[in-house]
N, C-alpha and C positions, 0 to 999 in steps of 0.2 A: 381662474383662468389661466392656462398654459400657453407661455409666449416661447417662441423661438423655433428652431428646425426639429427635427426628428432624427435620432441615430441612423447613420447610414449603413445600410449592410447589404453588399451585393455579391451574389452567388459568381464562383469563378469555377467553370466546368473545364477540367483539366484535360489538355489533348495530349495522347501518347506519342512518344517520338517513333519516327519511321521504322527503325529497328526494332522497337518494342511491339509495333504492330505486325510486323513480319513475323515474330515470333508466335505473337498471340494467334495470328490466323494459322499459323501451322499447328499449333496445339487445340484449334477449335473444334477439330472433328472428334476430340477425345470428350472425356466426360467434363461438364462446368466445374470452374474452379471455386466459385464460391456456392456454399449451401450451409444455411444456419441451422437446417434441421439435422444435425448429427446424430447419429445411432448412439445410445447408450453404451453399446458392446465394443464400440471401435472408436479409433482416437479422432479427434476433431480435424475440421480443415487447416491446412497450413496456416491461414490467417489467423486462427484462434490461437495459434502458439504465442509464447510469452517468450521473448529474445532477450537473454541476458549476455553481456559482453565484457572481457578482460583483456587489458593491455599492459604496457610495461608500466603505466600509471597506477596499476592496481596488484602490482606485486610480481608480474611477470618479467623475466631477465629480458626478454626479447620477444619481438610481436611476430614472429614466424614460426609455427608449429608444425613440425614435419610429421609427428607420427604421435599417438594417443593409446594409451592401454589403461585397462583397470586390472588391478590384482584381486584375488578372490577375497581377502577381507574386506574391499571395497575402497581403497585409495585409487585415485586416478593420477596416471603419470603422463607428462607431456614431453616430448622431445624438441628442445630448442638448440640454435647455435650458441647459447651461452649457459648449457647445462641441463641436466634433467631436472624436471620440476615435479614435484609431488603435491597432491591437492587434496585437502580433506572437507572440503564445503565451505571452510571459513578462512583458511592460510594456505599461501603457496609456501612449500619448503623447497628451495633451490639448492641442488647437490651438483657441485663442480669440483675442480682440482684445487680450490682454496677452501673447502669444507671437509668436515670430519662426520661421516667417512669421504675420502677423495675419490674422484674420477680420474682418469687419464687424461682426458682431453674434455674439453668444453663442447665441442661440436658434436651434438648426437645426432645419429644416423638414422636408428628405427630403434622401436621397443616391440617386445614381442612376448608374451605370456604362453608358457608352453603348456601342455595338457596335464602337467603336475602343478599348476598354478605359480611355477616360478618366473620371476622377470628377469628377461635378458635385455641388455643393453649394447648398441655399437656406436662407435663415434667415426670422426672424419679421418682418423689416421688407421682404420684398420682394427682397433682394438676390441674385443668382445669381453662383456662382464656380464656376472649374473649376481643378484641380491640373493645371499644367504639368509636362513630364518634369523640370525643375531642382527641383522640389518646393515652388515658388513657387505662390501663389494669383492667379489672375486673375478680376477683375470686372466685370462688365458695367453700364455707366453707366446708370440708369433713365431714360427719356424721360418726356414729360409724361404720355403715356397708361398708363405702366408703373405698376401700383396700388402703393402702399407697404402691402402687405399679406401675411400669411404665405402663402408658396407651400407648400402642400401635398402635391403630388406632380408628378412630371415623366415625360416618356416621348418617346423618338427615333422619329419615322416612318422609312420607307424611302428618304427623300430626305435625310435628315439633318437635318429641321427638329426642334427641342424644343419639346414643348408644355408649358406652366406652368399649373397648376391653383391659383389665388388663393383664398384663404379669402374667401366672400362676394363675390368681384368677377369672377368669370368666369374666363376663360381667356387665355393669351398665348401667341404663338409667336415663337421665335427662330429665325430663318433662318440656312443656314451663311454668308452674308456679312454677319451680324451684325445685320440688319435685323429689327424687331421690329414685332409686329401683336397689338393688343388687340382681343378679342372680348367684350363686355359680355353678361351673362344673357340669354338670348331669352326672351321672352313665353311663359309657359306651360310653360317647361322649368324644372326644379328644380335649377338650378346654384348659384344663390347659397346655397344650404344643402348645397353640396357635402361628400362624404366623402373622406378622403385616400386615394382609389384611381382611378385610371385605367388604361386598357389601349388598345392598338391593336391591332386583328386584321390577319389577311392580306389582306383587303380594302382596309386603310387607314382603317377606320372607327374613330372614337374613342369608348369606353365609359368613362362617367363616372359614379361611385357617388355618391348623394345620399341623405340622409336622407328624403326623400320619393319614392323611386323611382330609375330608372335614366334617364339621359339618353345620346343617341347622335348623335354630329356624322358626316354622311355625308361621304365624299370631296369632294363637289360643295358642302359648305358648309351643307347643310340640317340644322338641328337637330330633333330631335324625342324625344318620350319613348317607353318601351317599349311595344309594342302591347298592348292589353288581352288578346288572343288568347293571348299568351305566359303568361298565368296566374301571373304574378309577384305576391306577397304586397304588401300596402301595406306603406310604411314602407322602412327601410333596405334598399338593394340596391346591391351594388357588385361590381365586375368583377376578377379575376385572369388573367394571362397566364401560363401555366407555362412552363419553359424549354424543353419539348419543341413549343412553339406552340399548345397547346390552351387554349381561352378557357373561364374558369369565373365562375359568379356565385353570390352568396349572398344570400339574400333570406330574413329571420326566420330560422327553424329549419331552412332546405332548403339544399342545395346543386344547381347545376344545371350541367350541362354543354352550351356552346354547340357544335352541330352543324348544319352548312349553315346557319348563320346563325340557328337557331332553339335556344332554351335548352330541354334536357330535363331532367327531374328526375333528380338521380344518388344522393342521399340525403337522408331526412328524419330528422332528430335532436332529437325534441321533448323540452323540458326543458332545453335547453343555453342558450336565450336567444340574443343575437345575437353573430355572427361577426364577429371584428375584424381577422383575419389568416389568408393562405392560403398553402400551399405545397405543391407536387407535387414528390415527391423523384425521385432516380435510378432508384428500384425501381419507380415507379407508385404509391406511396402518397401519401394526401392528408391532410396535416396542416391543423387547424383551430385557430384561436387564438381564444378568446370574451373575452366583457367581464367575467364574473366566475366563471366556472365551470371555469378550467383550458384543457387542452392535449386536443384529439382527434386521432386517427389513424384512416385507413381504408385499409386495405391487405390484405396477405396473411393477416394474424390476425383480420381482421374488423373490428371498431370496437373500439377501445381508448381509453381514457380515463385522463389523468392529471389528478386533482382539482386544484382550487386547494386551498390550506390545506395539501396534504401536502408537496410539495417546491416546488411553484409558488405564489406568494403570489395572495391575492386582490386582484382588479382585472384591469385591461385587458391583454390581449397585445396589442401593436401592432405587432409585425413578426417575422417569421419568415425564415430563410434557411438553406440548406443549401449550407456550404463544399464547396472542392475535393475535400476528403477524407470528404464524407459525414456530416460531423457536422451537427446541427440546433441553429441558434443561435434563442434566443427573447429578444425586447426585449418588457420588461413595464413595468408602472408600479412595481414592487417590484424591479426590478433586471435584472441579464444573465443568462441561464442556458443552458447547452450540454447538450444529450444526446448521447451518445457510445457507439458501439456497443463492446461488450466480448466478451472471449473467454469469460467464466465468466456463466452464469447462477447465480440465486440463490433461496431460499425461506427467508423469516423468520416471525417472529411474524405480521407485517402479512399474510401470505399464508394464514394458518390454523394454523400450527405451534403447539404447546403451549409452546415455548420457543425463544427463539435460542440457547440453547448446547447446541449437538448433540453428542452423542459417539459414536453409531454410527450405520450406515445399512447395509440389507440388501435386495436384490431377491430375493423368492419366486419360486416355481415359476412363478406365474401372472403376473408381469411387475409386480408390484406392489412399491412400496417402503415398508419399515419403517425409521423415523426415531426414534431414542432421544435423550433426552437430560435437560436438568436439569428440564423441564416435564413429563416422561413419556414415553409411546410414541405415536407417531402413524403412520397407515397411508396412504401415497399412492396412490389408484388410477392406472391407466393413464391416464385422461383428465385426471389433474391434480388432482382432490378429493382435499383433507387430511380424515381423519375420526380423530379423538383415541381412544385406546383407553382404557376406563375401568379404570384400573389403581390400587388403593387399599392402603396400607399398613394394619396391624392396627388403628391407631388411628383411621383414615378419611382419613387424608393422602395426596396426590399421592405419587407416587414420583419417583426420579431414575434414569433407565435407562442404565447403561453398556456394555451387551453385549446381542448379539442372534444368534441361530442359528435355521436351519430344520432340523427333522429329516426323517428318511427318509419319516414318514407326513404330512408337511407342516405339522407343527405348529409353531409358532415359541416360542421360549424366549427370555426376557429378563430378564438379571440386572440388579440395581439396587445402588446405593449402600449402603443400609444396610437394605433389606427383603427380601432373599433372591431367589428365582428364581419368574418368574411362567411358567406353560405356556399358549399359547393356542392355539385350533382354531377356526379359521373366523372369527377376530376376537373370540371369546368366551373368557372366562377358563375355564380347565380345571381348573387346579390350582396351588397357591402350595407352594412350598419356603422355610421358614423355620427357625428354630433347634429347633422342635420336631420337625421331620422330620428332623435329623441336619446341617443345613447351618451351618456355623461362622458366627457371626455377623460383621458387616461388609459390605465389598463385594464384589461378583461383576463382575471388570472383562474377563472373558474366557469365552466358551462355544464348545463345538466337539462337533459330530457326527463321530465317526470312522467308517470303513467299515462296521463292524460295526452300525452304529445306536445305539452307547452315547453317551450325552450327558455331556459332561465340564464341569465347572465350574471356573474359576480364582478362589479366594478370597484373603483375606490371610493363611489358613494352609494353603495349599498346595491341592491338587487332590482335589475328590470327584467321584462319578457319581450321577447321578440317574436314578432308574427310573420305570417307569410308574406303579408302587402308591404312589407318593409320598415315597419315602424318599431320602435321600442319605445316600451310604457314602464312607468315606475308603478308597482301596485299600491294601491293604497289599504295597506294591513297593519294594523297597529302592532308594534313590537319588532319589526323587522330591523336588523341591524343596517344601520346609516352609513358606517365607514367602510373600509376596505375588505371585499369579501375573497376570502383566499381558498374556499374549498367547497363544493356542492357535490349532492348526491341523492339519486332518488332511490330510497329505499321503503319498502312496505308501505305503497302509496303516500309517501311523505316526503318532503324535501328538506334535508339535511344539511346546515348552512353554517360554514366555518369562517370566522373572522378573526381580526385583531382585538375583537371584543368578547371571544369565547365561540360557545357553540350553542347553536338554535335548531329547532325542528319546526318545520311549517307543516301544519296538518288540517286540513279543514277550514281554511281561513283563520286559525288560531295558531299563535307562535308559542311553543314553549320553550325556554330556555333551558340548557343543561348545564349544571353546575360543575365546572373544571377548574376555575381559579380557586375557590376555596379548599380544594383539594391536591395541594401541591403547587399553587400558583400559577398554573397555566394561563397565557394569555392568547396566543395565536395557535389558531386550529389549521392544520394543514392537509387533513383527509379522513374520510370515513370508508369503512369495509363492513360489510355485514357476513358474519360467519354464523351459520345457524341461527340460533336465536341471539345472537350478540350483535352488537354495533361496536367497531373498535374505531376509538377517535385518536389520530395521531395529531401531537401538539408539540409546544417547545418545552414541555416539561414531562416527556414521555408518553405513554399509552395510556387511555382510559377505555374501559368496558361498562358500555351501557345495555342494562338488560332487565327488563321486567320494570322501567321506570327507576332502577338504582343505577349509579355510577361509582364505579371503584378506579383507581389508579394503579399502574404498575411503570415505576420509574426508577431512578438510581437507586432507590432506599430497597427495592426488591430486586436488585441485581442487574436491570437494565445498564448496559455499559456506556450508552450515550444518554445525554439531556434530551435533545431536540432530535424527533424522528419525524418522517415526513408521510409515509405511506406504509400500509400493512397489507401484503397479499398473500392469501393461503393457498399453498399448493397442493397438487392432488393426492399428495403422500403423507399428510397430516402435519406439514411445519408451515409456518409463517416466514416470509422474506420482508424484512423490514429495512426502508432506506433511511439515510442518515446523512451529515456532512462528513462522518467519520467510517465510513464503510456501509456494507450490507449486513445486516443481522439474520441469523437463521436460528428459528426457536421452534420448539415442537409445539403445537396448539394446545397439546395436553397442559404442558408445562405451564403455558401462558395463562389458560384458564386457573390452573392450581395455585399460581403467582397472584392471581387476581382474587381467589378466594382466600388467599393466605394460609394454605395447607403446604405448600413446598416452596421453601425459599432456601437460599437465594436462587433466582432464576439463573439457568445456564443458557448462553447464547453465543453462538460461532459468529465471530467477525470476519468478513471477507475483504481486501482490499484490493489495490493494483496488481500485489504480488500474486492474486488469484484469478487476475486475468480481467478485472474491471477496468472499463475506459478511464475511470477516475473515482476515487473514492467519495468525491463529495457528490451527493444526490442531489435533487433539486425539489425545493418546497415551494409554496405560494403560486404551483402550477398545477394544472391536473389535465388528464391522469398522469402521475410521475411514476407509476409502476403498474402493470397489468400481468394477468394469467391470460395466455393465450388457448384457444382450443385444443390445442395438441400438448398443453400441460407444461409448456415451456412459461418462464416468468422473464419480462422485459422491465427494464429500467432506464429511466432518463438520468443521465449524470452530465458533469461539467465538461467531459470529454469526449462525449459520444454516448451513443445508446449501447447499452450492454445486455446480454442475454444470458439464462442459465436453465438449462434443462435438469430439473431435479433428479430425473431417472439418472444421470451421470454421477449423482453423489456416490455411489457403491463403488464405481470405478476411481473416482477420485479421492475419496475419504479413506478407503479401506486400503491404504498402502500398507505394504509389509513394515514392520517396525525399524528402524535403521540398526545395523549392528555397532555395537560400540567397541571402540579400540582406545587402550592406553597409548598416549603418543610421547609423554617424557615425564620423567621423574627427576625432582631436584632435592638435595639436602642443603638448605639455606639457598644460596645463589648458585650451587655448584651442581651441573649436572651428575646424575647416579647412573651407572650403567645396570639398569634394573634387570635387563634380559639374562645378566651372566649368574642370578639365582644367589650373589654377594648378600652376606647378612648385612643388616642397616645399623650403623653407629646409633647409641641411644643418646638421647638428650638433646637432639637437634630438631629442627623444622622440616617435616617432610611436605613437600609439594606435589602432587600429582595431576599432571594435566591429561584430559581424556577428550574423545569427539564421539558424535555417532555420525557414521560415514552414510550421509543421506545429502543429494544435491537437490533436493526440493524442499525449498524454505529452510535451509539449513540454520539460521539464527533463530527459528521458533523450536527447534528441537529441546524437549526436556530431558533433564538427567535425574537419576537417582543413584545413590552409592550406598554401599553397606561394608563395614570393617568387621569380618567374621572375627571374632575374639574380643570384640569391645561393643558393637552394636548389635541389639535384639532385634532389630526390624530395618527396612530401607528407610534411607531418609532421603525425601524429595530436596533436589537441588535448583528447580527452575533450568533456566537456561545456563546455569554457571556451569563452567568446563574446566574449573579446577578447583580440587579439595586439598586442605592441609591439616596436619596433625603435627602438633607440638608438644613435645615431651612423652613422646608413648611409651608406656611401660614395658619392662622387657616381655618378650614371649612371641609366639606363633602368632601369624595374621593372615587374611587373605581379604584383599581388596575387590568389591564386586562392582563394576559400573553398566547401570542399564540405561538405555535409552527409548526415547519415543516422540511421535509426531503429535503436534497439539491433537488433543483429544483422540489420541489413538492409542493402542495397546502397548505395553511396555515390550521390549524385544527378550527374545528367549536366549540369542546368542548374546551373553554377557561379557564384558572384558574382565579378566581376572589376573590379579598378581600375587602370588603368596610369597612372604618375605617374613623374615626373623629379625626381631630387634635385640640386638646385644645388650648386655646389661653394662652401667657404667662401673666403676671400681666400687664405688660404696654401695652399689645395689648387688653384689655378690653375697651368697649366704655366709660364707665364713668371716667376711668382712663386718656384716652386721652383729654375728655373735659377739666378736671381739668389742665392738663398738657398745653394744648392750652391756656387757659386764663393765667397761669402764666409766660409761653413765651410771650404772648402780653405784659404785664405788665413789664417786665423784659426789653424787646426791647425798650419801650417807655423810660424807665429811662436811660438806655445806651445812647439813642439817645440825650437828654438833656446833658447828660456828655460830650458827645464827640464833640457837638457842641460848648460849652463854652470852652473847651480845644483847639480845632480847632483855634478859634480866637485869643487865648493868644499867641500861637506858631505860628500862620502863619507869622508874621512880623519877628521873629527870623530867621525863615527857607529861607525868601525871601534874607536875609544879606548872610547867610551862602551859600546859591547855588552860588552866584556870586563869592564867593572867592574859593570854591571848583571847579567850572568848570575850571578854569584856570589850578590848580594843576593836575586834571584829564587829561586835555587834553597833558599836559607835560608828564605825566605819560604813557597816551596812545601811544605817539610817541616812547617813550623808550621802550615800551612793542612790538611795530611792529617791532622795529630792532631787538631786542631778537628773535622775532619769526622767522624772516627772516636767521637768522645765526642757528639757532634752526633746520629748515627744511634742509638748507644745510649738515649741519652736520650729520641728520638723512639719507640724500640720499646717503652720501659717506659711512656711516656704513652697509646700506643695499647692497649697490654694493660689499663692501669687504666681508659682509657674504655671498652673493651668490657665490662669486668667493671661498671662502673657502669651501663652501658645494661642489660645483662642482669637485673641488680638492680631497676631502675626498671621493667621490664615483666613480670617473672617471679615467681611466687609461692614464696616460700623453701621452704615444708613441700613442696609436691608437685612443684615444677617445671613448673607449668603457666603459662601466661600469666596476670597477674594483672588486678585490674579495669581498671587503665590501658590496657593492651594491649587487652582485649576491648572498651572503649569506641571506640577507634581503628578497630579492624576492624569494630565494629557500624556505625560511620558511613559508612565506605567501602561497604561490602556494600548498605547501604540504599540509597546514590546508584548504585551500579551496577544495583541491581534496579529501581530508578525510571527511569533510562536505557533499558534493555533490555527491560524489561517481564519479567524473569527472577522466577520464585518465590523466595522468601526466607522461611525459618521461624528463630524463636526457641525454644528450649527451656530453661526455668529449672528445675533439679534440685535438690531439698532432701533430704538424707539424714532419714530417719525416726528420731525419739526418740535423736538424737546427744548430747543433754545426759545422757540415761540411761546412754548408754555411758560417759562421763567420769565421772558419779556413781559408777557401779557398778566400773567397771574402772581407773580412772585417766586422766588427760588424757595420759599417753604413750600408751596404749593408743587412745585418740582419734586421736592424731596417726597412729599407724599404719595405724587403718581410712580416715582420709582419704587417706594415700598410697596405700593398696591400691584404694580407690574410684576415685582419679584414674587409676592404672595400667588397672583393667579399662575404664573408659570411653574412655580415649586407644587402647586395642587395638582397640576395637569402632568407633571414628570412623572416617569416611572421612578420605582426605588433604585433601580441601578444606574440611572442617569445622574450627571452632574451638572447642576445647574450653577452658574458663577457670575458675578459682576467684574466686568474687565476694568471699569472705569466708566465714569460719566453714564450715559445713557445706554452703554453698550455690556450685552450679556453673552455670555457663551454656554451653548447646551452640549455637553459630550454625550456620545450616544452609544453604548457599547453593544455588541451583538445585534446590530440594527444595520438593515440594508438601505441603500439611498433611498429606493421607492418607500420602505416606512419610515424614514427619518422625514420626508417630505409630509407624509401624511400624519405625522406626528406636529410638524410646524403647521399645517393647516388645522389642526385641531387646536393648537394655542391661539391660531388668529380668530376662530370661531369663539374663542372664550373671551377674546379682548372685546370683540364686538358685541357680546352678549353682556358685559359689564357695563349697566346701566349709567352709573355715575362715577367720575373719577373724581377723587379729592373732593367729593361734596358739591362740585361745582355742575350744573345742568348745562348740558349743550354741549361739554369737554368730551371729546373723542380723542381716544390714544390708538395709534396703530404702530405697527413696527415693519421693517425690512427684514429679510432672512438670508444669508449665504450658506448653503449647505455642501459640504465636500466629504465624499468617502474615503477613507484610507486606503491609499495603495501599498503594494509590497515594499516599495522603495522610500515611504514617506518618512520624513522626519517630523518631529512636533512643529518646527519654524515652516516646512514646507506644507504640511497640512493646513495649518493657520492661514499662510498666504493662500491658498486657492479657496480656503471659505471666505478670507477677507475679500478677495477678487469676486467672489460671487454675490457677496453682500453689496458692493459698489454697484455692481451691474443691477441689483435690485434696485438700489436707489436712483440709478439712473434711468430705469424704467417707470419712474413715477411713484414709487414707495409703496409701502404695503404689499410687496411683491416677495416671492419666495424665489431664489436663484439657486439652482445647483450646479456642481461642477462637471458639466460635460461639453463636447466639442461638437456643434456649436452651443452657445449656452442656451439654457432653457431657464423660463422662469414660470410660476404660478401666482394667482392673486387668490 
């Protein structure tokens, strides 16, 4: 019996602010924002991008980024008020006035990579610099006409002339011969109020943005404002030239494309204020940064808006850049941000789900998606709209949905955590099955409809069938599991049943048990999936394949990277997607079959986590279906952070990324930096350290490296993710160090980093020194030989005499030592036996033979630490024998001791090998349950109570019944051993107060079961 309330979960439907609604209405006439059915050839919706952020806490010297550039070798550069920053995907390197090389000022105004790939830099004092191939910076000396003012922007024309835009001071031009010419702001042209954006079109006209309109400089030197007939709004107007050569203008809330020299309105986006940055990506999408309204993308998914305050900070977006890999970089007043395409999309509470903790997903015959979880049941229409289903418990609270199934008549069945089963028809509640209808109380983790249309529900007390009349019946079939049912599937006219007791198949009213525990130790079964003639079984010890009556296992030993897997879903491209608590695995079905046959080991599986776009790497088991293949070929997964989806057709776009180019970043001799770019010879006999990096900004920490030192290595040497290689005491000679990089499971880069160098010989490694040394050694050896020969002759006779005398003494001493050694061995053996006995006594309860309180405290501290590190579940049950004092007083303490020993024996038999059963003192025991959820811990305690009730005679006394009360607590992320004990102890005392022989567990409000 379960006592107490039900965990309350209420849906909260967020209402948009008035301003957001205004913007949404303005965008509504364009294409819809949300769509999970993205095409394999194009980018996903903006909502499916992963956003990474960096601030001064992560290595940036300043949180305002004025400009972003990428040099040809792949480095990213950021302009800040505290210096220029170079980024390699792992580390930020700040270059300023106090570094080497040094800049002339820390306030960087603009960055520019010219057509030859050279990086130019300006600062707040009007200095202009360029990075040379050796890494040094060259600065141009200002002439008298060169303003000492911030250079806002720069661009190079087709003749190699660099045009500079000075804040409030007009423009300047640096010619290829280093000549400089200054152009003061012309009369009537708002050049003095320039905005930091200039562009040069194909006709060599210079377009200059200003706070009071647009200025244009013709190739012949004439200046003029934008003509009135263009219809540009008053105020801020600025240009942008895209990588494809197209020219764009932003003015007020409008975007214009310049065609044939005339701007044409492309978009009007009211409510978004001023645009401050623009980017046209390789897919043709147009990105717009705003003053304080976030980021907008216009492309194949319509107009998409990433609002300020959600992920991006409030304030100006100053710069946008698409890097060589297609990532979008955002420089804002509040830090650096990166939008990255991922393989997985996701839906969470922010998208309209009732809750983020999703337990089950199911596609119905109409193509809609049912999503069940801790927040209730939702229905996602084919257009992406999410509609919550109004399911309520008997007390009016929301329900937690664990399982979903569709009947042959189209009705949807939803099993819950503690509120029975709901039957819905066309989205409306048709019937509720609870305790009064014959359904056992507790959770329903699996529902299946067999080929005959019978609806089966798996409860924590076995299987029941649900009929249309609203009744639940327990089938009278021998061999069906009686405990917690965790998975059901109708396959080939049979019902496949998973439970905490293993796997079974019900066919023609006969139950066949599938042996899994004997093959690797699996106990809990989480899912079944038929693939061809195979049925794959997901368990807490890997996968099992059942074919033609034979079962084989594929687990850790065969190369599966995780132990517990929840569901296997085959896609339409020959791969299987496998959910777990540690990410989603993708493996070839052929490789999986070969691993099961033992013909191709180890199994190679790709693992995906939140870094790949998953809502959460923690999947869900003991609920169903936890992963499905939809009719469109996409795979949908239930996770602890929302529902995630993947279109396997996108794998080629996602996985076939070009390998990252490798570059050498630093060379050190010992602890001293070595100028390796200068082609200097390396002194011999020292430790040589070379740091390198693969210039990729997609999962940079996963990049693999390999090196080859030509002149020493015959082949490439794999370095894993190591980014430094060391050589100590290299022999003199010529060498070439080669470094290659690759993405995980990707090809090695053909653009390798190389460094040719020569190691100088030490003085003793020179050929003439070695010749003289060899002659000296030969002479010395000859003299030594003559001396030793004479000495040997004179001492030989004395040694012969001494040997005879000392041999006798040594034999006598040897015998004495052997006797002493025998005595020592005997003494050590006795000491070891005594130490072992004392160790057992210190950690073992004398009466029951169980671990005592001291041993329990040690294991509790260890298991809590393991649970925190690996996010594994951990439960503690405190067990107290009821009315034990009455047994002592009525029957004697001797009988009480016998009862304690029998109770310990019964609990030990029913405990798992990984569990720890200890006697804490008196009649109180503790049961520590690693890798066990709260629901499973309660089921274990119920099994112990059944064992006690089934025990016929206690201490040989007829009529003596022994029961116990239990308090169960599940370890939280911030629990200490003392806090977990305290919560379990409080739950046990609630069980005592509820009348004993009760199981209480630590939830609010308290709940218990008899």
